[in-house]
MDTraj code that builds the backbone (N, CA, C; nanometers):
import mdtraj as md
import numpy as np

residues = "MET ALA PHE ARG LEU ILE ASN GLN VAL GLU TYR CYS ASP SER GLN SER GLU PRO ARG TRP GLY PHE VAL GLU ASN GLY GLY ASP SER THR PHE VAL LEU SER PRO LEU ASP GLY SER TRP GLU TRP ASP GLU ASN TYR ARG ASN GLY THR LEU ASN VAL LEU VAL PRO ALA ASP SER ASP GLY SER GLY ASP ARG LEU TRP MET ILE GLY LEU ARG ASP ALA SER GLY ASN VAL GLN SER ASP THR THR TRP LEU ASP THR ILE".split()
xyz = np.array([
    [0.5127, -0.7442, -0.7515],
    [0.3904, -0.6786, -0.7552],
    [0.4165, -0.5296, -0.6966],
    [0.3677, -0.4292, -0.7475],
    [0.3897, -0.3093, -0.6775],
    [0.2647, -0.2250, -0.6959],
    [0.2320, -0.1435, -0.5892],
    [0.1205, -0.0535, -0.5809],
    [0.1774, 0.0769, -0.5555],
    [0.1367, 0.1805, -0.6434],
    [0.1860, 0.3153, -0.6449],
    [0.0824, 0.4060, -0.5710],
    [0.1211, 0.4914, -0.4882],
    [0.0391, 0.5965, -0.4330],
    [0.1108, 0.7203, -0.4821],
    [0.0371, 0.7938, -0.5703],
    [0.0917, 0.9015, -0.6426],
    [0.0239, 1.0293, -0.6228],
    [0.0897, 1.1525, -0.6234],
    [0.0329, 1.2900, -0.6315],
    [-0.0561, 1.3139, -0.5044],
    [-0.0098, 1.2810, -0.3921],
    [-0.0744, 1.3262, -0.2775],
    [-0.0782, 1.4782, -0.2678],
    [-0.1769, 1.5310, -0.2096],
    [-0.2078, 1.6761, -0.2117],
    [-0.1009, 1.7555, -0.1357],
    [-0.0490, 1.6795, -0.0219],
    [0.0450, 1.7286, 0.0569],
    [0.1709, 1.6510, 0.0671],
    [0.2971, 1.7126, 0.0990],
    [0.4056, 1.6359, 0.1111],
    [0.3916, 1.5539, 0.2532],
    [0.4498, 1.4202, 0.2372],
    [0.4130, 1.3352, 0.3516],
    [0.5457, 1.3397, 0.4337],
    [0.5286, 1.3020, 0.5651],
    [0.6440, 1.2924, 0.6516],
    [0.7256, 1.1860, 0.6176],
    [0.8602, 1.2138, 0.6160],
    [0.9445, 1.0975, 0.5614],
    [0.9493, 0.9801, 0.6635],
    [0.9077, 1.0148, 0.7777],
    [0.9212, 0.9083, 0.8962],
    [0.7832, 0.8392, 0.9065],
    [0.6921, 0.8874, 0.8201],
    [0.5538, 0.8236, 0.8235],
    [0.5699, 0.6798, 0.7851],
    [0.5111, 0.5774, 0.8572],
    [0.5251, 0.4483, 0.8315],
    [0.3751, 0.3872, 0.8197],
    [0.3109, 0.3958, 0.7099],
    [0.1965, 0.3560, 0.6909],
    [0.1704, 0.1987, 0.7116],
    [0.0620, 0.1434, 0.7587],
    [0.0332, -0.0010, 0.7700],
    [-0.0503, -0.0305, 0.6528],
    [-0.0484, -0.1589, 0.6313],
    [-0.1359, -0.2055, 0.5179],
    [-0.1612, -0.3562, 0.5351],
    [-0.2563, -0.3972, 0.4521],
    [-0.3044, -0.5361, 0.4529],
    [-0.3831, -0.5641, 0.3195],
    [-0.4079, -0.6824, 0.3047],
    [-0.4843, -0.7284, 0.1833],
    [-0.6088, -0.8028, 0.2133],
    [-0.7046, -0.7926, 0.1305],
    [-0.8366, -0.8570, 0.1423],
    [-0.8690, -0.9247, 0.0024],
    [-0.9230, -1.0429, 0.0045],
    [-0.9868, -1.0996, -0.1270],
    [-1.0735, -1.0148, -0.1951],
    [-1.0665, -1.0121, -0.3234],
    [-1.1751, -0.9159, -0.3914],
    [-1.2064, -0.9915, -0.5295],
    [-1.2313, -1.1044, -0.5293],
    [-1.2772, -1.1582, -0.6465],
    [-1.1823, -1.2585, -0.7148],
    [-1.0623, -1.2840, -0.6700],
    [-0.9661, -1.3764, -0.7384],
    [-0.9683, -1.5028, -0.6747],
    [-0.8532, -1.5597, -0.6419],
    [-0.8443, -1.6888, -0.5705],
    [-0.8836, -1.6805, -0.4344],
    [-0.9803, -1.7376, -0.3893],
    [-1.0378, -1.7207, -0.2556],
    [-0.9536, -1.8012, -0.1493],
    [-0.8667, -1.8847, -0.1963],
    [-0.7851, -1.9604, -0.1083],
    [-0.6387, -1.9000, -0.0740],
    [-0.6204, -1.7782, -0.1493],
    [-0.4946, -1.7180, -0.1317],
    [-0.5217, -1.5669, -0.1164],
    [-0.4553, -1.5097, -0.0258],
    [-0.4441, -1.3590, 0.0074],
    [-0.3070, -1.3188, 0.0383],
    [-0.2583, -1.2139, -0.0427],
    [-0.1214, -1.1535, -0.0247],
    [-0.1091, -1.1281, 0.1374],
    [0.0271, -1.1495, 0.1605],
    [0.0590, -1.1367, 0.3148],
    [0.1234, -0.9927, 0.3254],
    [0.0753, -0.9136, 0.4277],
    [0.1265, -0.7743, 0.4498],
    [0.2656, -0.7956, 0.4914],
    [0.3186, -0.9094, 0.5425],
    [0.4635, -0.9276, 0.6014],
    [0.5482, -0.9289, 0.4564],
    [0.4854, -0.9532, 0.3447],
    [0.5670, -0.9612, 0.2200],
    [0.5972, -0.8142, 0.1500],
    [0.5542, -0.7002, 0.2142],
    [0.5606, -0.5867, 0.1494],
    [0.6568, -0.4926, 0.2234],
    [0.7096, -0.4048, 0.1236],
    [0.7949, -0.3119, 0.1885],
    [0.7712, -0.1621, 0.1254],
    [0.7571, -0.0620, 0.2013],
    [0.7066, 0.0763, 0.1659],
    [0.8441, 0.1497, 0.1366],
    [0.8389, 0.2251, 0.0339],
    [0.9467, 0.3206, -0.0090],
    [0.8789, 0.4585, -0.0565],
    [0.9271, 0.5522, 0.0037],
    [0.9008, 0.6925, -0.0440],
    [0.9811, 0.7333, -0.1569],
    [0.9153, 0.8043, -0.2538],
    [0.9923, 0.8681, -0.3523],
    [1.0595, 1.0028, -0.3030],
    [1.1599, 1.0569, -0.3590],
    [1.2503, 1.1720, -0.3235],
    [1.1455, 1.2796, -0.2707],
    [1.0312, 1.3167, -0.3387],
    [0.9500, 1.4327, -0.2988],
    [0.8551, 1.3920, -0.1894],
    [0.8413, 1.2770, -0.1349],
    [0.7569, 1.2446, -0.0267],
    [0.6132, 1.2751, -0.0557],
    [0.5757, 1.2984, -0.1953],
    [0.4340, 1.2863, -0.2152],
    [0.3841, 1.1736, -0.2743],
    [0.4827, 1.0732, -0.3192],
    [0.4595, 0.9475, -0.3915],
    [0.5286, 0.8382, -0.3205],
    [0.4673, 0.7181, -0.3283],
    [0.5377, 0.6112, -0.2628],
    [0.5196, 0.4919, -0.3377],
    [0.5752, 0.3754, -0.3076],
    [0.5649, 0.2473, -0.3647],
    [0.5618, 0.1351, -0.2693],
    [0.4565, 0.0478, -0.2669],
    [0.4463, -0.0612, -0.1786],
    [0.4906, -0.1706, -0.2703],
    [0.6191, -0.2373, -0.2552],
    [0.6472, -0.3617, -0.3338],
    [0.6207, -0.4889, -0.2386],
    [0.5543, -0.5624, -0.3223],
    [0.5109, -0.6985, -0.2514],
    [0.5659, -0.8194, -0.3272],
    [0.6381, -0.9117, -0.2551],
    [0.6846, -1.0280, -0.3054],
    [0.5596, -1.1267, -0.3059],
    [0.5483, -1.1799, -0.4285],
    [0.4391, -1.2699, -0.4452],
    [0.5011, -1.4153, -0.4832],
    [0.4506, -1.5090, -0.3980],
    [0.5077, -1.6431, -0.4116],
    [0.4761, -1.6887, -0.5573],
    [0.5912, -1.7738, -0.6126],
    [0.5868, -1.8222, -0.7560],
    [0.4513, -1.8898, -0.7931],
    [0.3777, -1.9658, -0.7211],
    [0.2706, -2.0189, -0.7519],
    [0.1528, -1.9526, -0.7547],
    [0.1491, -1.8187, -0.7157],
    [0.0272, -1.7267, -0.7042],
    [0.0528, -1.6003, -0.7760],
    [-0.0529, -1.5283, -0.7850],
    [-0.0414, -1.3963, -0.8543],
    [-0.1112, -1.2801, -0.7893],
    [-0.1969, -1.3030, -0.6857],
    [-0.2592, -1.2049, -0.5978],
    [-0.3572, -1.1158, -0.6819],
    [-0.3848, -1.1535, -0.8095],
    [-0.4586, -1.0588, -0.8850],
    [-0.5939, -1.0148, -0.8507],
    [-0.6540, -1.0801, -0.7578],
    [-0.7865, -1.0467, -0.7049],
    [-0.7756, -0.9824, -0.5754],
    [-0.6619, -0.9427, -0.5213],
    [-0.6440, -0.9044, -0.3857],
    [-0.6680, -0.7525, -0.4002],
    [-0.7135, -0.6867, -0.2821],
    [-0.7228, -0.5423, -0.2648],
    [-0.6550, -0.5146, -0.1469],
    [-0.5678, -0.3973, -0.1579],
    [-0.4789, -0.3314, -0.0722],
    [-0.5570, -0.2299, 0.0187],
    [-0.5504, -0.2353, 0.1542],
    [-0.5900, -0.1226, 0.2403],
    [-0.4678, -0.0718, 0.3038],
    [-0.4580, 0.0642, 0.3169],
    [-0.3539, 0.1384, 0.3825],
    [-0.3867, 0.2346, 0.4850],
    [-0.3513, 0.2511, 0.5834],
    [-0.3813, 0.3552, 0.6812],
    [-0.2632, 0.4229, 0.7609],
    [-0.2556, 0.5251, 0.8090],
    [-0.1590, 0.5747, 0.8839],
    [-0.0596, 0.6748, 0.8068],
    [-0.0922, 0.7187, 0.6888],
    [-0.0147, 0.8046, 0.6287],
    [-0.0115, 0.9422, 0.7064],
    [0.1022, 0.9966, 0.7158],
    [0.1089, 1.1412, 0.7977],
    [0.1631, 1.2427, 0.7091],
    [0.1168, 1.3608, 0.6964],
    [0.1751, 1.4637, 0.6076],
    [0.2865, 1.5382, 0.6981],
    [0.3514, 1.6286, 0.6448],
    [0.4760, 1.6957, 0.7005],
    [0.4375, 1.7793, 0.8130],
    [0.2990, 1.8140, 0.8276],
    [0.2431, 1.9014, 0.9368],
    [0.2172, 1.8163, 1.0499],
    [0.2268, 1.6728, 1.0484],
    [0.1836, 1.5780, 1.1460],
    [0.0412, 1.5366, 1.1609],
    [-0.0309, 1.5761, 1.0497],
    [-0.1662, 1.5356, 1.0364],
    [-0.1614, 1.3891, 0.9892],
    [-0.2397, 1.3040, 1.0691],
    [-0.2475, 1.1589, 1.0274],
    [-0.3786, 1.1311, 0.9524],
    [-0.3715, 1.0522, 0.8553],
    [-0.4829, 1.0117, 0.7740],
    [-0.5869, 0.9396, 0.8517],
    [-0.7140, 0.9847, 0.8469],
    [-0.8118, 0.9115, 0.9392],
    [-0.8995, 0.8177, 0.8494],
    [-0.8914, 0.8171, 0.7287],
    [-0.9613, 0.7216, 0.6417],
    [-0.8787, 0.6159, 0.5950],
    [-0.9201, 0.5018, 0.5681],
    [-0.8557, 0.4086, 0.4838],
    [-0.8607, 0.4158, 0.3454],
    [-0.7277, 0.4052, 0.2794],
    [-0.7168, 0.4127, 0.1336],
    [-0.7074, 0.2719, 0.0912],
    [-0.7874, 0.2504, -0.0118],
    [-0.8113, 0.1227, -0.0748],
    [-0.7648, 0.1114, -0.2197],
    [-0.6667, 0.0401, -0.2480],
    [-0.6150, 0.0180, -0.3890],
    [-0.6379, -0.1130, -0.4415],
    [-0.6732, -0.1228, -0.5717],
    [-0.6894, -0.2717, -0.6280],
    [-0.5828, -0.3031, -0.7179],
    [-0.5508, -0.4261, -0.7499],
    [-0.4434, -0.4612, -0.8370],
    [-0.5027, -0.4274, -0.9684],
    [-0.4001, -0.4119, -1.0729],
    [-0.4433, -0.3962, -1.2109],
    [-0.3502, -0.4735, -1.2975],
])
top = md.Topology()
chain = top.add_chain()
for i, resn in enumerate(residues, 1):
    res = top.add_residue(resn, chain, resSeq=i)
    for name in ("N", "CA", "C"):
        top.add_atom(name, md.element.get_by_symbol(name[0]), res)
traj = md.Trajectory(xyz[None], top)
């Protein structure tokens, strides 16, 4: 499963290491994706990125919602709000 962060207004710092986690949002209430199963990759332009998440074979995570904080632009400004993304 992959979550895409696209078309940021500013170029992000290539050393920016966002943090993320998941909360249940209407799917299987007994399963929530683990943030430890995710890996973040910036695209070449550092305006887009992908969070790849390994999903266990017996689950799909379709009701989980991703939160992300700590994005930093090339000027050193750190995101102060939480970004929320839903699975599609």
